[in-house]
N, CA, C and O atoms as a GROMACS GRO file, in nm:
protein
  632
    1MET      N    1  13.451   0.495  -8.890
    1MET     CA    2  13.468   0.512  -8.747
    1MET      C    3  13.508   0.381  -8.679
    1MET      O    4  13.512   0.373  -8.556
    2ALA      N    5  13.538   0.280  -8.758
    2ALA     CA    6  13.575   0.151  -8.701
    2ALA      C    7  13.699   0.162  -8.612
    2ALA      O    8  13.708   0.095  -8.510
    3GLY      N    9  13.793   0.246  -8.652
    3GLY     CA   10  13.915   0.264  -8.573
    3GLY      C   11  13.886   0.310  -8.431
    3GLY      O   12  13.944   0.259  -8.335
    4LEU      N   13  13.796   0.406  -8.418
    4LEU     CA   14  13.759   0.457  -8.287
    4LEU      C   15  13.690   0.348  -8.205
    4LEU      O   16  13.720   0.332  -8.087
    5VAL      N   17  13.598   0.276  -8.266
    5VAL     CA   18  13.526   0.169  -8.195
    5VAL      C   19  13.624   0.060  -8.149
    5VAL      O   20  13.617   0.015  -8.034
    6LEU      N   21  13.716   0.019  -8.236
    6LEU     CA   22  13.814  -0.083  -8.198
    6LEU      C   23  13.905  -0.032  -8.087
    6LEU      O   24  13.940  -0.107  -7.995
    7GLU      N   25  13.944   0.094  -8.096
    7GLU     CA   26  14.030   0.153  -7.994
    7GLU      C   27  13.961   0.150  -7.857
    7GLU      O   28  14.021   0.112  -7.757
    8LEU      N   29  13.836   0.190  -7.856
    8LEU     CA   30  13.760   0.191  -7.730
    8LEU      C   31  13.734   0.050  -7.679
    8LEU      O   32  13.746   0.024  -7.559
    9ALA      N   33  13.699  -0.040  -7.769
    9ALA     CA   34  13.672  -0.178  -7.727
    9ALA      C   35  13.796  -0.243  -7.667
    9ALA      O   36  13.787  -0.320  -7.572
   10ASN      N   37  13.912  -0.212  -7.722
   10ASN     CA   38  14.035  -0.272  -7.672
   10ASN      C   39  14.075  -0.221  -7.534
   10ASN      O   40  14.164  -0.278  -7.470
   11LYS      N   41  14.011  -0.116  -7.487
   11LYS     CA   42  14.037  -0.065  -7.351
   11LYS      C   43  13.955  -0.140  -7.246
   11LYS      O   44  13.979  -0.128  -7.126
   12ILE      N   45  13.858  -0.218  -7.292
   12ILE     CA   46  13.772  -0.295  -7.202
   12ILE      C   47  13.841  -0.428  -7.173
   12ILE      O   48  13.896  -0.489  -7.265
   13PRO      N   49  13.839  -0.473  -7.049
   13PRO     CA   50  13.902  -0.602  -7.018
   13PRO      C   51  13.849  -0.712  -7.111
   13PRO      O   52  13.731  -0.714  -7.145
   14GLU      N   53  13.937  -0.802  -7.150
   14GLU     CA   54  13.905  -0.903  -7.251
   14GLU      C   55  13.781  -0.984  -7.216
   14GLU      O   56  13.702  -1.017  -7.305
   15ASP      N   57  13.763  -1.018  -7.089
   15ASP     CA   58  13.648  -1.099  -7.050
   15ASP      C   59  13.515  -1.023  -7.059
   15ASP      O   60  13.409  -1.085  -7.055
   16LYS      N   61  13.520  -0.890  -7.070
   16LYS     CA   62  13.398  -0.809  -7.080
   16LYS      C   63  13.386  -0.738  -7.214
   16LYS      O   64  13.288  -0.669  -7.240
   17ARG      N   65  13.484  -0.756  -7.299
   17ARG     CA   66  13.490  -0.685  -7.428
   17ARG      C   67  13.384  -0.739  -7.523
   17ARG      O   68  13.376  -0.860  -7.544
   18PRO      N   69  13.304  -0.652  -7.581
   18PRO     CA   70  13.206  -0.698  -7.680
   18PRO      C   71  13.276  -0.732  -7.812
   18PRO      O   72  13.382  -0.679  -7.844
   19ALA      N   73  13.213  -0.821  -7.885
   19ALA     CA   74  13.266  -0.853  -8.018
   19ALA      C   75  13.237  -0.735  -8.110
   19ALA      O   76  13.128  -0.678  -8.107
   20VAL      N   77  13.336  -0.700  -8.191
   20VAL     CA   78  13.319  -0.589  -8.284
   20VAL      C   79  13.342  -0.643  -8.425
   20VAL      O   80  13.448  -0.700  -8.454
   21GLU      N   81  13.244  -0.624  -8.511
   21GLU     CA   82  13.257  -0.666  -8.649
   21GLU      C   83  13.265  -0.541  -8.736
   21GLU      O   84  13.178  -0.454  -8.728
   22VAL      N   85  13.366  -0.531  -8.819
   22VAL     CA   86  13.381  -0.418  -8.909
   22VAL      C   87  13.320  -0.457  -9.043
   22VAL      O   88  13.363  -0.554  -9.106
   23ILE      N   89  13.221  -0.380  -9.085
   23ILE     CA   90  13.150  -0.408  -9.209
   23ILE      C   91  13.186  -0.299  -9.310
   23ILE      O   92  13.164  -0.181  -9.283
   24PRO      N   93  13.241  -0.337  -9.426
   24PRO     CA   94  13.280  -0.235  -9.523
   24PRO      C   95  13.158  -0.168  -9.586
   24PRO      O   96  13.052  -0.229  -9.602
   25GLY      N   97  13.176  -0.045  -9.619
   25GLY     CA   98  13.070   0.029  -9.686
   25GLY      C   99  13.131   0.121  -9.789
   25GLY      O  100  13.251   0.118  -9.813
   26ILE      N  101  13.050   0.202  -9.848
   26ILE     CA  102  13.098   0.300  -9.944
   26ILE      C  103  13.131   0.426  -9.867
   26ILE      O  104  13.045   0.482  -9.797
   27SER      N  105  13.253   0.472  -9.879
   27SER     CA  106  13.293   0.594  -9.809
   27SER      C  107  13.229   0.715  -9.876
   27SER      O  108  13.190   0.709  -9.993
   28ALA      N  109  13.219   0.823  -9.802
   28ALA     CA  110  13.164   0.945  -9.858
   28ALA      C  111  13.247   0.995  -9.976
   28ALA      O  112  13.192   1.049 -10.072
   29VAL      N  113  13.379   0.976  -9.970
   29VAL     CA  114  13.463   1.022 -10.081
   29VAL      C  115  13.432   0.943 -10.208
   29VAL      O  116  13.430   1.000 -10.317
   30GLY      N  117  13.410   0.814 -10.196
   30GLY     CA  118  13.375   0.733 -10.312
   30GLY      C  119  13.238   0.769 -10.367
   30GLY      O  120  13.219   0.776 -10.488
   31ALA      N  121  13.144   0.793 -10.278
   31ALA     CA  122  13.009   0.831 -10.321
   31ALA      C  123  13.011   0.968 -10.390
   31ALA      O  124  12.951   0.986 -10.496
   32ALA      N  125  13.082   1.064 -10.329
   32ALA     CA  126  13.090   1.198 -10.388
   32ALA      C  127  13.159   1.194 -10.523
   32ALA      O  128  13.116   1.261 -10.617
   33ALA      N  129  13.265   1.116 -10.534
   33ALA     CA  130  13.337   1.104 -10.661
   33ALA      C  131  13.245   1.051 -10.771
   33ALA      O  132  13.248   1.100 -10.884
   34ALA      N  133  13.165   0.951 -10.739
   34ALA     CA  134  13.074   0.894 -10.838
   34ALA      C  135  12.969   0.996 -10.882
   34ALA      O  136  12.931   1.000 -10.999
   35ILE      N  137  12.924   1.078 -10.790
   35ILE     CA  138  12.825   1.181 -10.821
   35ILE      C  139  12.887   1.285 -10.915
   35ILE      O  140  12.820   1.334 -11.006
   36LEU      N  141  13.015   1.318 -10.892
   36LEU     CA  142  13.083   1.419 -10.973
   36LEU      C  143  13.127   1.366 -11.109
   36LEU      O  144  13.143   1.443 -11.204
   37GLY      N  145  13.148   1.236 -11.119
   37GLY     CA  146  13.197   1.177 -11.244
   37GLY      C  147  13.305   1.076 -11.213
   37GLY      O  148  13.276   0.966 -11.167
   38ALA      N  149  13.431   1.113 -11.239
   38ALA     CA  150  13.544   1.023 -11.213
   38ALA      C  151  13.670   1.103 -11.175
   38ALA      O  152  13.772   1.093 -11.242
   39PRO      N  153  13.661   1.182 -11.068
   39PRO     CA  154  13.778   1.263 -11.031
   39PRO      C  155  13.889   1.184 -10.961
   39PRO      O  156  14.001   1.234 -10.950
   40LEU      N  157  13.861   1.064 -10.914
   40LEU     CA  158  13.960   0.987 -10.838
   40LEU      C  159  14.021   0.874 -10.920
   40LEU      O  160  14.054   0.769 -10.865
   41MET      N  161  14.035   0.894 -11.047
   41MET     CA  162  14.090   0.790 -11.135
   41MET      C  163  14.240   0.771 -11.118
   41MET      O  164  14.295   0.671 -11.165
   42HIS      N  165  14.306   0.864 -11.054
   42HIS     CA  166  14.450   0.854 -11.033
   42HIS      C  167  14.475   0.877 -10.884
   42HIS      O  168  14.380   0.879 -10.806
   43ASP      N  169  14.600   0.894 -10.844
   43ASP     CA  170  14.632   0.909 -10.702
   43ASP      C  171  14.557   1.026 -10.640
   43ASP      O  172  14.537   1.129 -10.703
   44PHE      N  173  14.515   1.007 -10.514
   44PHE     CA  174  14.443   1.113 -10.445
   44PHE      C  175  14.472   1.106 -10.295
   44PHE      O  176  14.515   1.003 -10.243
   45ALA      N  177  14.448   1.218 -10.229
   45ALA     CA  178  14.465   1.228 -10.084
   45ALA      C  179  14.333   1.271 -10.023
   45ALA      O  180  14.261   1.352 -10.081
   46VAL      N  181  14.302   1.217  -9.906
   46VAL     CA  182  14.182   1.255  -9.833
   46VAL      C  183  14.228   1.322  -9.705
   46VAL      O  184  14.303   1.264  -9.626
   47ILE      N  185  14.181   1.445  -9.683
   47ILE     CA  186  14.224   1.524  -9.568
   47ILE      C  187  14.101   1.578  -9.497
   47ILE      O  188  14.011   1.634  -9.560
   48SER      N  189  14.096   1.560  -9.366
   48SER     CA  190  13.990   1.621  -9.285
   48SER      C  191  14.039   1.757  -9.238
   48SER      O  192  14.152   1.770  -9.192
   49LEU      N  193  13.954   1.858  -9.251
   49LEU     CA  194  13.991   1.991  -9.203
   49LEU      C  195  13.950   2.014  -9.059
   49LEU      O  196  13.965   2.125  -9.007
   50SER      N  197  13.898   1.912  -8.993
   50SER     CA  198  13.862   1.924  -8.852
   50SER      C  199  13.988   1.921  -8.766
   50SER      O  200  14.067   1.826  -8.774
   51ASP      N  201  14.005   2.024  -8.687
   51ASP     CA  202  14.122   2.031  -8.600
   51ASP      C  203  14.089   1.993  -8.455
   51ASP      O  204  14.160   2.032  -8.362
   52LEU      N  205  13.982   1.918  -8.437
   52LEU     CA  206  13.946   1.875  -8.301
   52LEU      C  207  14.046   1.774  -8.247
   52LEU      O  208  14.078   1.776  -8.128
   53LEU      N  209  14.096   1.685  -8.331
   53LEU     CA  210  14.190   1.581  -8.287
   53LEU      C  211  14.327   1.593  -8.353
   53LEU      O  212  14.423   1.529  -8.310
   54THR      N  213  14.337   1.675  -8.456
   54THR     CA  214  14.463   1.694  -8.528
   54THR      C  215  14.496   1.842  -8.529
   54THR      O  216  14.411   1.924  -8.566
   55PRO      N  217  14.617   1.880  -8.489
   55PRO     CA  218  14.653   2.022  -8.489
   55PRO      C  219  14.644   2.084  -8.629
   55PRO      O  220  14.677   2.020  -8.729
   56TRP      N  221  14.598   2.208  -8.634
   56TRP     CA  222  14.581   2.277  -8.761
   56TRP      C  223  14.711   2.284  -8.841
   56TRP      O  224  14.708   2.273  -8.963
   57GLU      N  225  14.823   2.302  -8.775
   57GLU     CA  226  14.952   2.307  -8.845
   57GLU      C  227  14.981   2.176  -8.919
   57GLU      O  228  15.038   2.177  -9.028
   58VAL      N  229  14.942   2.064  -8.861
   58VAL     CA  230  14.961   1.934  -8.926
   58VAL      C  231  14.871   1.923  -9.048
   58VAL      O  232  14.913   1.874  -9.152
   59ILE      N  233  14.748   1.967  -9.035
   59ILE     CA  234  14.653   1.963  -9.147
   59ILE      C  235  14.703   2.050  -9.262
   59ILE      O  236  14.698   2.008  -9.377
   60LYS      N  237  14.752   2.170  -9.231
   60LYS     CA  238  14.805   2.258  -9.336
   60LYS      C  239  14.925   2.194  -9.406
   60LYS      O  240  14.939   2.204  -9.528
   61LYS      N  241  15.011   2.128  -9.330
   61LYS     CA  242  15.127   2.062  -9.390
   61LYS      C  243  15.082   1.950  -9.484
   61LYS      O  244  15.138   1.933  -9.592
   62ARG      N  245  14.981   1.874  -9.442
   62ARG     CA  246  14.928   1.768  -9.528
   62ARG      C  247  14.872   1.825  -9.657
   62ARG      O  248  14.894   1.770  -9.765
   63ALA      N  249  14.798   1.935  -9.646
   63ALA     CA  250  14.741   1.999  -9.765
   63ALA      C  251  14.853   2.048  -9.856
   63ALA      O  252  14.845   2.033  -9.978
   64GLU      N  253  14.955   2.107  -9.798
   64GLU     CA  254  15.070   2.156  -9.877
   64GLU      C  255  15.137   2.041  -9.952
   64GLU      O  256  15.166   2.052 -10.071
   65MET      N  257  15.162   1.931  -9.883
   65MET     CA  258  15.230   1.817  -9.946
   65MET      C  259  15.143   1.754 -10.056
   65MET      O  260  15.194   1.715 -10.161
   66ALA      N  261  15.014   1.744 -10.031
   66ALA     CA  262  14.924   1.686 -10.132
   66ALA      C  263  14.916   1.777 -10.255
   66ALA      O  264  14.915   1.728 -10.369
   67ALA      N  265  14.911   1.907 -10.232
   67ALA     CA  266  14.906   2.001 -10.345
   67ALA      C  267  15.038   1.998 -10.422
   67ALA      O  268  15.038   1.995 -10.545
   68GLN      N  269  15.148   1.998 -10.351
   68GLN     CA  270  15.279   1.994 -10.414
   68GLN      C  271  15.297   1.864 -10.494
   68GLN      O  272  15.360   1.866 -10.600
   69GLY      N  273  15.244   1.755 -10.445
   69GLY     CA  274  15.255   1.626 -10.513
   69GLY      C  275  15.155   1.607 -10.625
   69GLY      O  276  15.153   1.500 -10.687
   70ASP      N  277  15.073   1.706 -10.653
   70ASP     CA  278  14.973   1.703 -10.760
   70ASP      C  279  14.869   1.592 -10.741
   70ASP      O  280  14.820   1.535 -10.838
   71PHE      N  281  14.836   1.563 -10.615
   71PHE     CA  282  14.728   1.470 -10.585
   71PHE      C  283  14.594   1.539 -10.604
   71PHE      O  284  14.581   1.658 -10.576
   72VAL      N  285  14.493   1.465 -10.649
   72VAL     CA  286  14.356   1.510 -10.632
   72VAL      C  287  14.336   1.512 -10.482
   72VAL      O  288  14.381   1.421 -10.412
   73ILE      N  289  14.268   1.615 -10.430
   73ILE     CA  290  14.252   1.630 -10.286
   73ILE      C  291  14.104   1.630 -10.251
   73ILE      O  292  14.028   1.713 -10.300
   74ALA      N  293  14.065   1.536 -10.165
   74ALA     CA  294  13.928   1.532 -10.114
   74ALA      C  295  13.930   1.587  -9.972
   74ALA      O  296  14.013   1.546  -9.891
   75LEU      N  297  13.840   1.679  -9.943
   75LEU     CA  298  13.835   1.743  -9.811
   75LEU      C  299  13.707   1.704  -9.737
   75LEU      O  300  13.596   1.735  -9.779
   76TYR      N  301  13.727   1.635  -9.625
   76TYR     CA  302  13.618   1.607  -9.531
   76TYR      C  303  13.611   1.722  -9.433
   76TYR      O  304  13.708   1.794  -9.414
   77ASN      N  305  13.497   1.740  -9.370
   77ASN     CA  306  13.476   1.844  -9.268
   77ASN      C  307  13.529   1.979  -9.314
   77ASN      O  308  13.607   2.043  -9.243
   78PRO      N  309  13.489   2.024  -9.433
   78PRO     CA  310  13.550   2.143  -9.489
   78PRO      C  311  13.516   2.274  -9.419
   78PRO      O  312  13.595   2.368  -9.422
   79LYS      N  313  13.400   2.280  -9.356
   79LYS     CA  314  13.359   2.408  -9.296
   79LYS      C  315  13.248   2.381  -9.194
   79LYS      O  316  13.162   2.296  -9.216
   80SER      N  317  13.252   2.454  -9.086
   80SER     CA  318  13.144   2.444  -8.986
   80SER      C  319  13.109   2.586  -8.940
   80SER      O  320  13.168   2.683  -8.988
   81THR      N  321  13.015   2.597  -8.850
   81THR     CA  322  12.976   2.730  -8.803
   81THR      C  323  13.091   2.798  -8.727
   81THR      O  324  13.103   2.920  -8.729
   82LYS      N  325  13.174   2.719  -8.660
   82LYS     CA  326  13.288   2.775  -8.585
   82LYS      C  327  13.417   2.776  -8.668
   82LYS      O  328  13.506   2.857  -8.642
   83ARG      N  329  13.428   2.688  -8.765
   83ARG     CA  330  13.551   2.673  -8.842
   83ARG      C  331  13.524   2.720  -8.985
   83ARG      O  332  13.479   2.641  -9.068
   84VAL      N  333  13.551   2.848  -9.012
   84VAL     CA  334  13.518   2.904  -9.143
   84VAL      C  335  13.640   2.945  -9.224
   84VAL      O  336  13.631   2.952  -9.347
   85SER      N  337  13.753   2.972  -9.162
   85SER     CA  338  13.869   3.022  -9.236
   85SER      C  339  13.958   2.911  -9.292
   85SER      O  340  14.035   2.936  -9.385
   86GLN      N  341  13.950   2.791  -9.238
   86GLN     CA  342  14.040   2.684  -9.279
   86GLN      C  343  14.027   2.650  -9.427
   86GLN      O  344  14.128   2.625  -9.494
   87ILE      N  345  13.906   2.648  -9.480
   87ILE     CA  346  13.886   2.615  -9.620
   87ILE      C  347  13.953   2.720  -9.709
   87ILE      O  348  14.006   2.687  -9.816
   88GLU      N  349  13.952   2.846  -9.666
   88GLU     CA  350  14.019   2.953  -9.740
   88GLU      C  351  14.170   2.935  -9.735
   88GLU      O  352  14.240   2.959  -9.833
   89GLU      N  353  14.221   2.893  -9.619
   89GLU     CA  354  14.366   2.869  -9.607
   89GLU      C  355  14.410   2.755  -9.698
   89GLU      O  356  14.514   2.764  -9.764
   90VAL      N  357  14.332   2.649  -9.702
   90VAL     CA  358  14.365   2.536  -9.789
   90VAL      C  359  14.358   2.578  -9.935
   90VAL      O  360  14.444   2.540 -10.015
   91ARG      N  361  14.258   2.656  -9.970
   91ARG     CA  362  14.246   2.708 -10.106
   91ARG      C  363  14.373   2.785 -10.144
   91ARG      O  364  14.427   2.766 -10.253
   92ALA      N  365  14.420   2.872 -10.056
   92ALA     CA  366  14.541   2.951 -10.082
   92ALA      C  367  14.664   2.861 -10.097
   92ALA      O  368  14.750   2.886 -10.181
   93ILE      N  369  14.672   2.758 -10.015
   93ILE     CA  370  14.784   2.663 -10.024
   93ILE      C  371  14.784   2.595 -10.160
   93ILE      O  372  14.887   2.587 -10.227
   94VAL      N  373  14.668   2.545 -10.202
   94VAL     CA  374  14.661   2.472 -10.328
   94VAL      C  375  14.685   2.566 -10.447
   94VAL      O  376  14.744   2.525 -10.547
   95LEU      N  377  14.641   2.690 -10.436
   95LEU     CA  378  14.663   2.786 -10.544
   95LEU      C  379  14.812   2.814 -10.569
   95LEU      O  380  14.847   2.860 -10.678
   96LYS      N  381  14.897   2.787 -10.474
   96LYS     CA  382  15.041   2.803 -10.495
   96LYS      C  383  15.094   2.698 -10.593
   96LYS      O  384  15.200   2.717 -10.652
   97HIS      N  385  15.020   2.589 -10.611
   97HIS     CA  386  15.066   2.477 -10.692
   97HIS      C  387  14.977   2.446 -10.812
   97HIS      O  388  15.016   2.368 -10.899
   98ARG      N  389  14.857   2.506 -10.819
   98ARG     CA  390  14.761   2.473 -10.925
   98ARG      C  391  14.706   2.600 -10.989
   98ARG      O  392  14.708   2.708 -10.931
   99SER      N  393  14.657   2.582 -11.107
   99SER     CA  394  14.592   2.690 -11.179
   99SER      C  395  14.460   2.728 -11.110
   99SER      O  396  14.393   2.640 -11.055
  100PRO      N  397  14.424   2.856 -11.112
  100PRO     CA  398  14.293   2.896 -11.057
  100PRO      C  399  14.176   2.828 -11.127
  100PRO      O  400  14.068   2.818 -11.070
  101SER      N  401  14.198   2.782 -11.252
  101SER     CA  402  14.089   2.717 -11.327
  101SER      C  403  14.077   2.568 -11.296
  101SER      O  404  13.993   2.500 -11.356
  102THR      N  405  14.157   2.516 -11.205
  102THR     CA  406  14.150   2.374 -11.167
  102THR      C  407  14.007   2.340 -11.123
  102THR      O  408  13.952   2.410 -11.038
  103PRO      N  409  13.948   2.234 -11.178
  103PRO     CA  410  13.812   2.197 -11.139
  103PRO      C  411  13.802   2.156 -10.991
  103PRO      O  412  13.891   2.092 -10.936
  104VAL      N  413  13.691   2.196 -10.931
  104VAL     CA  414  13.659   2.159 -10.793
  104VAL      C  415  13.512   2.120 -10.790
  104VAL      O  416  13.426   2.190 -10.843
  105GLY      N  417  13.485   2.006 -10.728
  105GLY     CA  418  13.348   1.960 -10.711
  105GLY      C  419  13.308   1.962 -10.565
  105GLY      O  420  13.388   1.927 -10.479
  106ILE      N  421  13.187   2.002 -10.538
  106ILE     CA  422  13.133   2.005 -10.402
  106ILE      C  423  13.006   1.922 -10.401
  106ILE      O  424  12.913   1.948 -10.478
  107VAL      N  425  13.001   1.822 -10.314
  107VAL     CA  426  12.883   1.738 -10.302
  107VAL      C  427  12.827   1.754 -10.161
  107VAL      O  428  12.899   1.738 -10.062
  108HIS      N  429  12.699   1.785 -10.152
  108HIS     CA  430  12.629   1.795 -10.024
  108HIS      C  431  12.546   1.669 -10.005
  108HIS      O  432  12.482   1.621 -10.099
  109HIS      N  433  12.547   1.615  -9.885
  109HIS     CA  434  12.460   1.502  -9.850
  109HIS      C  435  12.470   1.388  -9.952
  109HIS      O  436  12.368   1.341 -10.003
  110ALA      N  437  12.591   1.344  -9.982
  110ALA     CA  438  12.611   1.238 -10.081
  110ALA      C  439  12.525   1.115 -10.050
  110ALA      O  440  12.527   1.065  -9.937
  111THR      N  441  12.453   1.068 -10.147
  111THR     CA  442  12.364   0.951 -10.145
  111THR      C  443  12.244   0.966 -10.053
  111THR      O  444  12.176   0.868 -10.022
  112ARG      N  445  12.216   1.087 -10.009
  112ARG     CA  446  12.098   1.112  -9.924
  112ARG      C  447  11.991   1.185 -10.006
  112ARG      O  448  12.017   1.231 -10.117
  113LYS      N  449  11.874   1.194  -9.949
  113LYS     CA  450  11.762   1.258 -10.017
  113LYS      C  451  11.795   1.402 -10.058
  113LYS      O  452  11.751   1.448 -10.164
  114GLU      N  453  11.871   1.473  -9.976
  114GLU     CA  454  11.904   1.614 -10.002
  114GLU      C  455  12.026   1.631 -10.092
  114GLU      O  456  12.076   1.743 -10.107
  115GLU      N  457  12.074   1.523 -10.152
  115GLU     CA  458  12.196   1.527 -10.232
  115GLU      C  459  12.194   1.637 -10.337
  115GLU      O  460  12.094   1.658 -10.407
  116SER      N  461  12.308   1.707 -10.347
  116SER     CA  462  12.327   1.804 -10.454
  116SER      C  463  12.476   1.815 -10.482
  116SER      O  464  12.560   1.777 -10.399
  117MET      N  465  12.508   1.866 -10.599
  117MET     CA  466  12.648   1.885 -10.633
  117MET      C  467  12.662   2.009 -10.718
  117MET      O  468  12.570   2.052 -10.787
  118VAL      N  469  12.782   2.067 -10.709
  118VAL     CA  470  12.813   2.183 -10.790
  118VAL      C  471  12.957   2.169 -10.838
  118VAL      O  472  13.044   2.122 -10.765
  119LEU      N  473  12.980   2.212 -10.960
  119LEU     CA  474  13.115   2.215 -11.015
  119LEU      C  475  13.161   2.360 -11.017
  119LEU      O  476  13.086   2.449 -11.055
  120SER      N  477  13.282   2.381 -10.975
  120SER     CA  478  13.339   2.516 -10.970
  120SER      C  479  13.486   2.506 -11.010
  120SER      O  480  13.526   2.413 -11.079
  121ASN      N  481  13.564   2.602 -10.965
  121ASN     CA  482  13.708   2.596 -10.988
  121ASN      C  483  13.780   2.645 -10.863
  121ASN      O  484  13.719   2.697 -10.770
  122LEU      N  485  13.910   2.627 -10.862
  122LEU     CA  486  13.990   2.659 -10.744
  122LEU      C  487  13.980   2.806 -10.706
  122LEU      O  488  13.981   2.840 -10.587
  123GLU      N  489  13.969   2.891 -10.804
  123GLU     CA  490  13.959   3.034 -10.775
  123GLU      C  491  13.829   3.070 -10.703
  123GLU      O  492  13.828   3.158 -10.617
  124ASN      N  493  13.719   3.004 -10.738
  124ASN     CA  494  13.587   3.048 -10.693
  124ASN      C  495  13.510   2.953 -10.602
  124ASN      O  496  13.404   2.990 -10.553
  125PHE      N  497  13.560   2.832 -10.577
  125PHE     CA  498  13.477   2.732 -10.510
  125PHE      C  499  13.433   2.771 -10.370
  125PHE      O  500  13.328   2.726 -10.325
  126THR      N  501  13.510   2.853 -10.300
  126THR     CA  502  13.470   2.889 -10.163
  126THR      C  503  13.354   2.990 -10.161
  126THR      O  504  13.303   3.024 -10.054
  127LYS      N  505  13.314   3.037 -10.277
  127LYS     CA  506  13.195   3.123 -10.286
  127LYS      C  507  13.067   3.039 -10.284
  127LYS      O  508  12.958   3.091 -10.264
  128GLU      N  509  13.083   2.908 -10.306
  128GLU     CA  510  12.969   2.815 -10.305
  128GLU      C  511  12.934   2.780 -10.161
  128GLU      O  512  13.013   2.800 -10.069
  129TYR      N  513  12.814   2.727 -10.142
  129TYR     CA  514  12.773   2.684 -10.009
  129TYR      C  515  12.851   2.558  -9.970
  129TYR      O  516  12.849   2.458 -10.042
  130ILE      N  517  12.920   2.564  -9.857
  130ILE     CA  518  12.998   2.452  -9.805
  130ILE      C  519  12.971   2.442  -9.657
  130ILE      O  520  12.976   2.542  -9.585
  131ASP      N  521  12.942   2.320  -9.610
  131ASP     CA  522  12.920   2.298  -9.467
  131ASP      C  523  12.974   2.162  -9.427
  131ASP      O  524  13.046   2.098  -9.504
  132MET      N  525  12.940   2.116  -9.308
  132MET     CA  526  12.990   1.988  -9.258
  132MET      C  527  12.930   1.868  -9.331
  132MET      O  528  12.979   1.757  -9.317
  133PHE      N  529  12.825   1.890  -9.408
  133PHE     CA  530  12.765   1.782  -9.485
  133PHE      C  531  12.816   1.783  -9.630
  133PHE      O  532  12.762   1.714  -9.716
  134SER      N  533  12.920   1.862  -9.654
  134SER     CA  534  12.979   1.874  -9.786
  134SER      C  535  13.108   1.793  -9.793
  134SER      O  536  13.177   1.774  -9.693
  135LEU      N  537  13.139   1.747  -9.910
  135LEU     CA  538  13.270   1.690  -9.940
  135LEU      C  539  13.322   1.765 -10.061
  135LEU      O  540  13.252   1.775 -10.163
  136VAL      N  541  13.443   1.816 -10.052
  136VAL     CA  542  13.503   1.896 -10.158
  136VAL      C  543  13.613   1.814 -10.224
  136VAL      O  544  13.698   1.757 -10.156
  137ILE      N  545  13.610   1.807 -10.356
  137ILE     CA  546  13.716   1.738 -10.430
  137ILE      C  547  13.782   1.838 -10.524
  137ILE      O  548  13.720   1.894 -10.614
  138ILE      N  549  13.912   1.860 -10.499
  138ILE     CA  550  13.993   1.951 -10.579
  138ILE      C  551  14.072   1.867 -10.678
  138ILE      O  552  14.147   1.778 -10.639
  139GLY      N  553  14.057   1.896 -10.805
  139GLY     CA  554  14.126   1.820 -10.908
  139GLY      C  555  14.276   1.842 -10.907
  139GLY      O  556  14.326   1.935 -10.844
  140ASN      N  557  14.348   1.755 -10.978
  140ASN     CA  558  14.492   1.775 -10.995
  140ASN      C  559  14.515   1.854 -11.123
  140ASN      O  560  14.421   1.906 -11.183
  141SER      N  561  14.642   1.864 -11.166
  141SER     CA  562  14.673   1.945 -11.284
  141SER      C  563  14.613   1.889 -11.412
  141SER      O  564  14.606   1.961 -11.512
  142GLN      N  565  14.570   1.763 -11.413
  142GLN     CA  566  14.515   1.701 -11.533
  142GLN      C  567  14.363   1.690 -11.530
  142GLN      O  568  14.302   1.657 -11.632
  143THR      N  569  14.301   1.717 -11.418
  143THR     CA  570  14.155   1.704 -11.404
  143THR      C  571  14.085   1.805 -11.494
  143THR      O  572  14.129   1.919 -11.509
  144ARG      N  573  13.976   1.761 -11.554
  144ARG     CA  574  13.900   1.850 -11.641
  144ARG      C  575  13.751   1.822 -11.625
  144ARG      O  576  13.710   1.721 -11.566
  145ILE      N  577  13.671   1.912 -11.678
  145ILE     CA  578  13.526   1.894 -11.682
  145ILE      C  579  13.490   1.853 -11.825
  145ILE      O  580  13.524   1.923 -11.920
  146GLU      N  581  13.423   1.740 -11.838
  146GLU     CA  582  13.377   1.690 -11.968
  146GLU      C  583  13.229   1.659 -11.959
  146GLU      O  584  13.188   1.575 -11.879
  147ASN      N  585  13.150   1.726 -12.039
  147ASN     CA  586  13.005   1.704 -12.041
  147ASN      C  587  12.944   1.710 -11.900
  147ASN      O  588  12.861   1.627 -11.864
  148GLY      N  589  12.985   1.809 -11.823
  148GLY     CA  590  12.929   1.828 -11.690
  148GLY      C  591  12.977   1.731 -11.585
  148GLY      O  592  12.919   1.723 -11.477
  149ARG      N  593  13.083   1.655 -11.616
  149ARG     CA  594  13.137   1.557 -11.522
  149ARG      C  595  13.284   1.589 -11.496
  149ARG      O  596  13.356   1.632 -11.586
  150MET      N  597  13.328   1.569 -11.375
  150MET     CA  598  13.467   1.592 -11.336
  150MET      C  599  13.546   1.464 -11.364
  150MET      O  600  13.509   1.357 -11.316
  151VAL      N  601  13.654   1.474 -11.443
  151VAL     CA  602  13.730   1.357 -11.486
  151VAL      C  603  13.879   1.383 -11.464
  151VAL      O  604  13.933   1.485 -11.506
  152THR      N  605  13.945   1.289 -11.399
  152THR     CA  606  14.090   1.290 -11.386
  152THR      C  607  14.142   1.171 -11.465
  152THR      O  608  14.122   1.057 -11.422
  153PRO      N  609  14.206   1.194 -11.578
  153PRO     CA  610  14.252   1.081 -11.660
  153PRO      C  611  14.365   1.005 -11.592
  153PRO      O  612  14.443   1.062 -11.515
  154ARG      N  613  14.373   0.877 -11.620
  154ARG     CA  614  14.481   0.794 -11.567
  154ARG      C  615  14.607   0.804 -11.649
  154ARG      O  616  14.712   0.754 -11.608
  155GLY      N  617  14.599   0.868 -11.763
  155GLY     CA  618  14.716   0.885 -11.846
  155GLY      C  619  14.723   0.789 -11.963
  155GLY      O  620  14.818   0.794 -12.041
  156TYR      N  621  14.624   0.701 -11.976
  156TYR     CA  622  14.621   0.609 -12.088
  156TYR      C  623  14.591   0.682 -12.218
  156TYR      O  624  14.512   0.776 -12.221
  157GLN      N  625  14.652   0.638 -12.324
  157GLN     CA  626  14.622   0.696 -12.455
  157GLN      C  627  14.494   0.634 -12.506
  157GLN      O  628  14.479   0.512 -12.504
  158VAL      N  629  14.403   0.717 -12.552
  158VAL     CA  630  14.274   0.668 -12.603
  158VAL      C  631  14.271   0.684 -12.754
  158VAL      O  632  14.171   0.649 -12.817
   0.00000   0.00000   0.00000
């Protein structure tokens, strides 16, 4: 949220503007990926499904382009009490480009006391519990489940 804070601070006259220090932390996508295994080992896209500040048509286009480009896709704000159909629309978009068996990981409350995770697939993941405290990671065409962990290989020969 540093961008929002800096944007607001810059609207305050310079002589009254508070000092703002941006401190790096671990993003939810990084935390969720570590919980799932190693799904972000190659290129990935992070998309928020919240249409409060971004038009839904723009979000759908981003999802389409990420799916077409075979990016691993991390979804923030995947579902809320008022926003329930968007996750299904994104699922349908990605299914045009990926196998229904593509691994999908869902992490709730990453790094918090209530933390939990579930592994599913593109065909069935929306049957799992998903809310605003969830982060969904959809694998690319190479992502697989190995020993209960989601792994996207970088392409190196082992």
